[in-house]
VEXVO-872728 format. One record per residue: x, y, z of N, C-alpha, C in turn. Coordinates in steps of 0.05 Angstrom, whole numbers, plus 5000, padded with zeros to 4 digits. Example, Ala and Ser with C-alpha at 12.3 -4.5 7.8 and 13.67 -1.06 7.14 Angstrom:
526448865156524649105156526449345156
525749555142527349795143525850015157
//
This chain:
501749745003500050035001501650264998
500750444983502450694981502750795011
504650965021505151065043503251305048
502951475023501351685025498251635026
497551355019494651305014493751295046
490851345051489651375074487751125073
488350955103486650745099483550865108
481550755096478950835104477850575118
477250655142475850455158472850445158
471250185160468750175159467450305181
465150435177463650545202462950315221
463050335242461950135267459250105261
458449845266455849735264454349835296
452049925294450549955320447949845318
446849635335444449555328442249745330
439849705318437949895315436849955343
436749745361435749835387437149975406
439950005399441850215412441250455402
441250475376440650775360437850875372
436150685373433750825388433850895417
435050775432435650875461437251145463
439051165438440551415440438851655436
437251615412435751805399433651925416
432251705436430551815448431051985470
433652035477434652235498435452465484
434952525461436052755447433152985447
434753235445432253435443430753365418
428153495414426453475395427653595365
428753815371429853945343432053815336
434053665351435553465342434653265327
432153195335430952915322429853005294
428853255294427553345267430053365245
431753475255434653465235435653185233
435453005246436852775244434952575226
432752655219430552515201431752475171
433952695168434752755143437552595139
438652435159441152345158441052075141
439151915142438551705127436151565129
435351415110432651265109432051145136
433750985144433350835166432751005193
433851225193433551395220430851535213
430151635188427751735186425251505189
425751255189423751055193423651045223
425751055237425650995266424351255280
425351495270424151705285420951785274
420551705252417251755249415951485256
416751255267415351075277413451105304
411251055302408951105324410251025351
411350775348413050615372414950835386
416650905370418951125378417851375384
415451495374414551765385413251715414
412151475421411251425448413251305466
415351255456417151185474419051445480
419351615465420651825468419052025486
416152055483414452195500414352045526
414751795531414951695558416951765568
419451795556422151855570421952175578
420752335564420852585572419052635595
416552515597414452585614414952405640
416252225641416852025663419252145678
421152315669423452405680422552655701
423052515725422352725750423853005748
425953025733427353275733426253375709
426453675707425553835685428353775663
427253695639429353675620429353885595
431053865577430754115557428354055544
426653835546424353825531421953945545
422154075569420054215583420354495577
418354615568417954915562415455025574
415455285573413055465580412255645555
409655615547408655775527407456065539
408156305528407056505540405556705519
403656795527401756975514402257265519
403257445502403857695509401857885515
401858105529399758295534399758495516
401058425489401458645468398558665454
397858865440395358915421395258685403
397358625390397558375373397858115386
396557915380396857645391399757535385
401357485408403957405404404557245425
406256965415407056795435409756745433
410456675459413656625463413856335479
416156235472416755985491419555995497
419855855525422755865533422555595554
425055555558425555335573425255375605
423555145616423355155645425955135658
427554945649430454975663431755165667
431455365644432955615648431755815667
429255825667427855975686428655945714
429055695722429555595747432455715755
434155635731437255655737438255885729
437656035711439056275704437656525709
438956755713437556975720435757095693
437357045665436057095642435556875624
433256905609432756665598431956755568
433456595545432656615517429856525508
428556685497425456575485425556565455
423556415447423256315420420556465411
420456595389417856705380416656435362
414156435368412256235360410756295338
410556195313408756245289406056125295
404056255306401356155309400056105283
398955865284398055785256395455945247
393956075266391156185255392156465255
391956545230392156855222390157075228
390257115255388157345257389857505282
391357695280393757795297392257965318
389858045316388658265335386458075356
386357845352384757675364385857475384
386057485410387657335427386057115434
386756875425385756605430386756485454
384856385471385656325497386956005497
388956005519390455745519388955545535
388055315524385455175539387954985558
390154875547391754695563393854535540
395254395554396654175541396653925545
397753695527397653455535399553325519
401753175528403553065512404853185489
405353445492406553635469404253785455
401753655455399953795440398654075458
398154285441397054515455394454575443
392354655462389654705456389054985457
387655145436387155375436384355405430
382855545444380155645440379655885419
377955805400378156015383374956115380
374656345391371856485395369756325407
370656095422368655935438367055745420
368055705396366555565377368155345366
370355365363372155145358374655115371
376654955371379454925377381354895361
383454945370386354885347387354705368
388754485356390354315370393454395351
395354415367397854465354400454375370
402354295356404354185367406454365354
407654605372409454775356412254635353
412954425370415454345366415954195336
413754115327413954035298412254165279
411354375286409654545274407454465251
405954285271403754155257401054215270
398854275262396654375275393554275260
391854285273388954135263387154395277
385254435263383154605271380654415271
379154445291376754305295374354405276
372354255271369754355261368454535283
366954685274365454835296363654695315
363054795338361454685357358254715349
357554885339354654915327352754925350
353755055371351655125393350055365388
348255435399346155625398347255845418
349055975406350156185424348256435426
348556585446347056815451348456975472
348357235475349657395497349557345525
351957245536352157185563352656875561
352856745541353856445541356556445538
357456235552360756165544361455885546
363755795538364655545533367055505550
367455285563369755225577370755005565
373154945560374654745549376154595562
376754305558379154175571380454015550
383453985553384353745534385553505551
385253265541386353045552387052815531
387852575545388452355531386952125540
385751975521384551745526386151515523
387851405539389551205534388650935521
386350875533385050615526384550625494
383150855482382650865457384751005440
387051055452389251195441388251415420
387251625438385351835423385652065446
386152295428386452585447383452705441
382952805464379552935460379653175478
378153355465377453625477374753605482
374053665512371153695521370453985518
368454055510366854325506364454335526
364654475549362354505566361154805560
358554785545357154985541355355095556
355555365574354055445591352455685582
349955685594347755915584347055995615
348356215625347756335649344656485648
343756515627340656645626339256425636
339656145636337555995645338855905674
337156005694338055985725338755645727
341255595734342355325745341355125726
341555235700340655025676343454795675
342854575663344854365658346254475639
349054435636350754545619351054305596
351254405571351254205549353854155544
354753845539357553795536357853655509
360053715496360853535473363453465474
364753285464367153165459367853145429
370353245431371853275405373753055402
373852865385376152675376377952755359
380652745365382352805346382452585328
382052345329382152145313379752165291
377552235297375452265279374852515269
376352755281375653035275373153095276
371552995298368453055298367853125325
365953265329364453335357362453155364
361853055388359752885393358652935422
355952935420354553025447354352795467
355152875491354552645517353252785537
352552665558351052745578351353025589
349753145599350053415610352353445629
353353675635354753725659352853715684
353753605704352053625728351653855745
353454025746353454275754354154515739
354754755755355454975741358455065739
359255165711362355215716362855525715
364855605720365755905722366755995694
366056225685367356315660369656475664
370856495691372656685699375856525690
378056625696380456555687380856285705
382456115685383455855694380955645700
379355695682376755535683376755275665
378855255652379555025637379754745649
378854505638378854255653382054205654
382654095678385553985686385253675681
387353615665388153335659389453235679
388352985695390052825712388752535710
390752335712389952065714387552015695
387852105672385751995651382852135652
382952345668380652515670380752765665
378852925660378753205662377453325684
378053535700377253615723376353935722
373854005731373054325732372354375759
373154575766371754735788368854795788
367454725803364254735798363154815820
360454945814358654975838356154955833
354454915858352154825855350354905879
347554915880345855055901343854835912
343554855932341754685950340054865968
337854925962335855145973337455395970
337855595992339255825990342255795996
343155575996346555546001347755465980
349655555976351555495948354155345958
355055125941357154965948358954935926
361654905932363654905911364754605909
365054465891366254205889368054205863
368753935859370653855836368853695818
368353715793367153515775369453405755
369253105756371352975740369852835719
371052845695370252695674372052485664
371552195666373152005654372651985625
375551995611375852085582374851815563
375551605582374851335565372251265566
371151295596368151205597365851405591
367151665592365551915588363051895608
364451845634362551905658363352085674
361652205696362152425712362252295743
364052355761364052365785364852625798
364552605829365252845843367652795856
369252965859371652945868371753125896
371853015918371153195938374053385949
373453605951375653825959376753725993
378953875998379853816025378053986049
378553926072376954086091378254356099
377854526083379854806081377655036092
379455266092377955516107375955666086
373455486086371955646064370655886070
370655956096369456256101371256496098
373856446097375456676095377456656071
376356516049377956466026376556526000
378056565976376556655950375756365939
374356415918373256165906375456055896
375855765900378555595894378455575865
380855525848381455465823382955215825
383255055800385254775799387154855784
389154675789391654695770393054405774
395054365758396654125763399254125769
400653995788403154005789404453675796
406753665778407753345779405453155779
403653195758401552995751399452975770
399253145790397353115812395453415813
393053335817390653545817391553735843
391253985840391954195860389454375859
388954475886386754655892388054945902
387755135891389055385897386655585908
387455795930385455995932387056215949
385956465949387056635968385656645992
387656646015386356656043386656886059
384557036063384757286075386157536061
386257506036388057666017390557706025
391857496047394657576053396257346045
395457096034396556876027395256706003
397056585989395856405966396356145972
393955955979394655695989394055475969
396055285966395955075949395354805959
393754685958392754405964393454215943
394654005946395453805925394253485934
393153395915392053105921393652895914
395252775929397352585924396552295911
393952215913393051995906390352065895
389852095867387852195855385052045861
383252215871380052115874380152055908
382252035924382351975951382452215966
380052295981380152545997382252576014
382752336027384552366051387152386041
388052396018390452436005391052746000
389052926004390053175999391753316024
394153436013395953576030396153876025
396654026044396954316043399954346038
400654366008402754376000404354636007
403454915998404555136003402255346010
404055516025402555786033404255986023
403556156006405456315992404656645996
406056776010405057066026404957255996
402657455998402857615977404257825989
405957965972407558225976405658455987
406758645999405058906010403859005988
401459105997399459195978399159095951
397958855954397458665927395358785911
393559015917392059135906389658905895
388458875870386858685863388058445846
390558435849391958215833391757965850
391757735838391957475851394457325835
395357155847397456985841395856785814
397556745792396056555772397956295773
396856065765398555865771397455675797
399455555809402955525800402855335773
405155405760405655245735407155015737
409355075757410854815758412754825785
413554655796415154625819418254475813
420354615822422754465821423354245837
425554095837426253875852426654015886
427454215886428254355910425754495920
423654495906421154625920420554925909
422055025896421655315882418955275866
417655485864414655445850414755725833
414055625806413355875788410855905785
410056195787407756275784407556535768
405056655764405056955751403457115771
405057415771403457615784403957825773
401558015769401558285759403058245727
402458055712403357975686405957895681
407657845705410157755701410757515718
412457335704413057045721414957095749
414356955763415556995791416356705802
418256695822419356485831419256505858
418156305874417856335903419256085914
421356115934422855925948421455915976
419955695984419055656012421055586030
423355546023425255476044426055716057
426955916046427456196060425056416051
422756356041421056556032421356786018
423156716000424456945978422856915950
422857145941422057175913424157245892
423957115869426157185845424357285822
424857465807423857515780425457445756
424957175742426457125719426157295697
427857365684428157555663428057415638
426257455618425957325596426957505572
428857465557430057635539427757705516
427457945510425658035485422658015491
422258035517419358025527418658055553
416358185562415858265584412558335587
411058195605408158215611406458065592
405557855607404257585602401357585607
399357495587396557435593396357195606
397857005592397056715604399856545597
399756305606402256165604400855825610
402355685598401955375598404655235591
405455045616407754855612406954675592
408954565578408854335561411154195551
410853985546413353805539413553785507
415853835501416453795468416253505461
414853435439414453165435414453135399
413952925392413452855363410652765356
408752825375405852755376404752955356
403552865333402452995311399053005316
397953255313394553245317393853135290
395453095267393953045244394152685243
391752565238391552305236393752175215
394751995222396751815204394951675180
//
């Protein structure tokens, strides 16, 4: 062999199982690029089995990974969305954000964020239809219109969840007409698989049209804060809808300070249902249900003090909690971090943005809203 010639060694062989285990640990942006490496990688990354395996790896990881992000709706006149890393918000004084290209082109209409599930984000469009959108892969689907008989004063509360038995993402729409005193609210379910709305049994109680009224997805169910009346007395409870069976049940709240608190709202932390309320206008209280559906498993997780002179603002969230217990909330249109260990507050800075209407935590995934 000529001394100047270079020996070309064959590329090492890696079993497909090992390649798969390496790929599922990579960021979504890298996976999208790596689809172009070769046909075999394209086949692996596009395979439904790989998509579910990658999602499981991201969602079952107890530590926030690079795949966990928060979407923020800006308080600007034009509808503007940004996304940034959860890990960066907790660990860095300043966080880089990405501008998101919202698929529905109506820049002066602010569509509400309903929720997120397995990388899919749901937006309510004028209370008559929804948009399912995965911003990580830039794929979206708009539902058909609900077709409800709308009149002034009516409103619709939505919720997004996953029916694991039928492998289908569902949006539930609770249509309320406050003109009818304590009337039963009409309910329709949208199936992503069939792209159709279907009517189910009416909602058993009333729901609130106010902020944070979307259904919260926990353990295969959607949960709404609800109210009902017996005689002259009114009561607050939680109504749960099983997404597979499409049946309702009542989830009892903890024994809390009903007389001196605001009307509770719901949220989700670490996959557990939470109940939140203002107490005496001095503290924000968060309860967490460790074992879903078991009333005895409620624990008072956090009591977050308000800063002096909170005026009429309340905390929004909580959106997430770190391994060391630090909590991400929103107050006066800005994100805020509270550390219960020393009762301190931090204000994470987001480069290129300030002032937010709404926020939702989501995990980046390859799940597509379009039927294969």
